[in-house]
PyMOL commands that place a pseudoatom at each C-alpha (Angstrom):
pseudoatom trace, name=CA, resn=UNK, resi=1, chain=A, elem=C, hetatm=0, pos=[-12.693, -4.699, -8.242]
pseudoatom trace, name=CA, resn=UNK, resi=2, chain=A, elem=C, hetatm=0, pos=[-11.068, -2.238, -10.649]
pseudoatom trace, name=CA, resn=UNK, resi=3, chain=A, elem=C, hetatm=0, pos=[-10.234, 1.235, -9.328]
pseudoatom trace, name=CA, resn=UNK, resi=4, chain=A, elem=C, hetatm=0, pos=[-9.537, 4.341, -11.416]
pseudoatom trace, name=CA, resn=UNK, resi=5, chain=A, elem=C, hetatm=0, pos=[-6.185, 5.771, -10.332]
pseudoatom trace, name=CA, resn=UNK, resi=6, chain=A, elem=C, hetatm=0, pos=[-7.736, 9.240, -10.125]
pseudoatom trace, name=CA, resn=UNK, resi=7, chain=A, elem=C, hetatm=0, pos=[-9.981, 8.019, -7.297]
pseudoatom trace, name=CA, resn=UNK, resi=8, chain=A, elem=C, hetatm=0, pos=[-7.251, 6.479, -5.145]
pseudoatom trace, name=CA, resn=UNK, resi=9, chain=A, elem=C, hetatm=0, pos=[-6.754, 9.481, -2.861]
pseudoatom trace, name=CA, resn=UNK, resi=10, chain=A, elem=C, hetatm=0, pos=[-10.495, 9.670, -2.244]
pseudoatom trace, name=CA, resn=UNK, resi=11, chain=A, elem=C, hetatm=0, pos=[-10.721, 5.930, -1.540]
pseudoatom trace, name=CA, resn=UNK, resi=12, chain=A, elem=C, hetatm=0, pos=[-7.754, 6.056, 0.842]
pseudoatom trace, name=CA, resn=UNK, resi=13, chain=A, elem=C, hetatm=0, pos=[-9.363, 8.851, 2.867]
pseudoatom trace, name=CA, resn=UNK, resi=14, chain=A, elem=C, hetatm=0, pos=[-12.694, 7.014, 2.933]
pseudoatom trace, name=CA, resn=UNK, resi=15, chain=A, elem=C, hetatm=0, pos=[-11.315, 3.745, 4.314]
pseudoatom trace, name=CA, resn=UNK, resi=16, chain=A, elem=C, hetatm=0, pos=[-13.495, 2.421, 7.141]
pseudoatom trace, name=CA, resn=UNK, resi=17, chain=A, elem=C, hetatm=0, pos=[-10.921, 2.593, 9.951]
pseudoatom trace, name=CA, resn=UNK, resi=18, chain=A, elem=C, hetatm=0, pos=[-13.411, 1.242, 12.497]
pseudoatom trace, name=CA, resn=UNK, resi=19, chain=A, elem=C, hetatm=0, pos=[-14.019, -1.902, 10.410]
pseudoatom trace, name=CA, resn=UNK, resi=20, chain=A, elem=C, hetatm=0, pos=[-11.894, -4.857, 11.616]
pseudoatom trace, name=CA, resn=UNK, resi=21, chain=A, elem=C, hetatm=0, pos=[-11.821, -6.154, 8.008]
pseudoatom trace, name=CA, resn=UNK, resi=22, chain=A, elem=C, hetatm=0, pos=[-10.356, -2.902, 6.646]
pseudoatom trace, name=CA, resn=UNK, resi=23, chain=A, elem=C, hetatm=0, pos=[-7.200, -4.727, 5.545]
pseudoatom trace, name=CA, resn=UNK, resi=24, chain=A, elem=C, hetatm=0, pos=[-9.208, -6.061, 2.593]
pseudoatom trace, name=CA, resn=UNK, resi=25, chain=A, elem=C, hetatm=0, pos=[-9.997, -2.504, 1.493]
pseudoatom trace, name=CA, resn=UNK, resi=26, chain=A, elem=C, hetatm=0, pos=[-6.384, -1.416, 1.924]
pseudoatom trace, name=CA, resn=UNK, resi=27, chain=A, elem=C, hetatm=0, pos=[-5.173, -4.449, -0.016]
pseudoatom trace, name=CA, resn=UNK, resi=28, chain=A, elem=C, hetatm=0, pos=[-7.538, -3.641, -2.903]
pseudoatom trace, name=CA, resn=UNK, resi=29, chain=A, elem=C, hetatm=0, pos=[-6.336, -0.046, -3.147]
pseudoatom trace, name=CA, resn=UNK, resi=30, chain=A, elem=C, hetatm=0, pos=[-2.651, -1.010, -2.942]
pseudoatom trace, name=CA, resn=UNK, resi=31, chain=A, elem=C, hetatm=0, pos=[-3.020, -3.762, -5.554]
pseudoatom trace, name=CA, resn=UNK, resi=32, chain=A, elem=C, hetatm=0, pos=[-4.598, -1.305, -7.989]
pseudoatom trace, name=CA, resn=UNK, resi=33, chain=A, elem=C, hetatm=0, pos=[-1.937, 1.388, -7.519]
pseudoatom trace, name=CA, resn=UNK, resi=34, chain=A, elem=C, hetatm=0, pos=[1.249, -0.639, -7.104]
pseudoatom trace, name=CA, resn=UNK, resi=35, chain=A, elem=C, hetatm=0, pos=[2.831, -2.887, -9.668]
pseudoatom trace, name=CA, resn=UNK, resi=36, chain=A, elem=C, hetatm=0, pos=[5.352, -4.205, -7.163]
pseudoatom trace, name=CA, resn=UNK, resi=37, chain=A, elem=C, hetatm=0, pos=[6.190, -3.777, -3.466]
pseudoatom trace, name=CA, resn=UNK, resi=38, chain=A, elem=C, hetatm=0, pos=[9.607, -5.048, -2.374]
pseudoatom trace, name=CA, resn=UNK, resi=39, chain=A, elem=C, hetatm=0, pos=[10.772, -5.264, 1.229]
pseudoatom trace, name=CA, resn=UNK, resi=40, chain=A, elem=C, hetatm=0, pos=[14.520, -4.723, 1.363]
pseudoatom trace, name=CA, resn=UNK, resi=41, chain=A, elem=C, hetatm=0, pos=[16.894, -6.355, 3.875]
pseudoatom trace, name=CA, resn=UNK, resi=42, chain=A, elem=C, hetatm=0, pos=[17.343, -4.258, 6.997]
pseudoatom trace, name=CA, resn=UNK, resi=43, chain=A, elem=C, hetatm=0, pos=[20.616, -5.683, 8.214]
pseudoatom trace, name=CA, resn=UNK, resi=44, chain=A, elem=C, hetatm=0, pos=[21.503, -7.554, 11.346]
pseudoatom trace, name=CA, resn=UNK, resi=45, chain=A, elem=C, hetatm=0, pos=[19.973, -6.283, 14.561]
pseudoatom trace, name=CA, resn=UNK, resi=46, chain=A, elem=C, hetatm=0, pos=[17.784, -3.617, 12.941]
pseudoatom trace, name=CA, resn=UNK, resi=47, chain=A, elem=C, hetatm=0, pos=[14.231, -3.877, 14.254]
pseudoatom trace, name=CA, resn=UNK, resi=48, chain=A, elem=C, hetatm=0, pos=[12.689, -0.556, 13.281]
pseudoatom trace, name=CA, resn=UNK, resi=49, chain=A, elem=C, hetatm=0, pos=[11.145, 0.023, 9.857]
pseudoatom trace, name=CA, resn=UNK, resi=50, chain=A, elem=C, hetatm=0, pos=[12.121, 2.995, 7.699]
pseudoatom trace, name=CA, resn=UNK, resi=51, chain=A, elem=C, hetatm=0, pos=[10.928, 4.136, 4.285]
pseudoatom trace, name=CA, resn=UNK, resi=52, chain=A, elem=C, hetatm=0, pos=[14.144, 3.026, 2.616]
pseudoatom trace, name=CA, resn=UNK, resi=53, chain=A, elem=C, hetatm=0, pos=[13.380, -0.570, 3.619]
pseudoatom trace, name=CA, resn=UNK, resi=54, chain=A, elem=C, hetatm=0, pos=[10.536, -0.649, 1.111]
pseudoatom trace, name=CA, resn=UNK, resi=55, chain=A, elem=C, hetatm=0, pos=[10.707, -0.131, -2.684]
pseudoatom trace, name=CA, resn=UNK, resi=56, chain=A, elem=C, hetatm=0, pos=[7.393, 0.567, -4.436]
pseudoatom trace, name=CA, resn=UNK, resi=57, chain=A, elem=C, hetatm=0, pos=[6.901, 0.491, -8.198]
pseudoatom trace, name=CA, resn=UNK, resi=58, chain=A, elem=C, hetatm=0, pos=[3.701, 2.301, -9.148]
pseudoatom trace, name=CA, resn=UNK, resi=59, chain=A, elem=C, hetatm=0, pos=[1.577, 1.390, -12.135]
pseudoatom trace, name=CA, resn=UNK, resi=60, chain=A, elem=C, hetatm=0, pos=[1.522, 3.812, -15.055]
pseudoatom trace, name=CA, resn=UNK, resi=61, chain=A, elem=C, hetatm=0, pos=[-1.869, 5.535, -15.349]
for i in range(1, 61): cmd.bond("trace and resi %d" % i, "trace and resi %d" % (i + 1))
show_as sticks, trace
zoom trace
């Protein structure tokens, strides 16, 4: 499925949160918007996730 980048915000708000298979919808939206998602090392003993632990490269429209 190909998604126009202008519709991403609408699609994200319309995700069926009650649907147990919603991860497929989320995956489709993320794959269309992001070129790369990198999870960075958190260091020893760090269990919580913060925004700086993830590097996202967005696709050019």
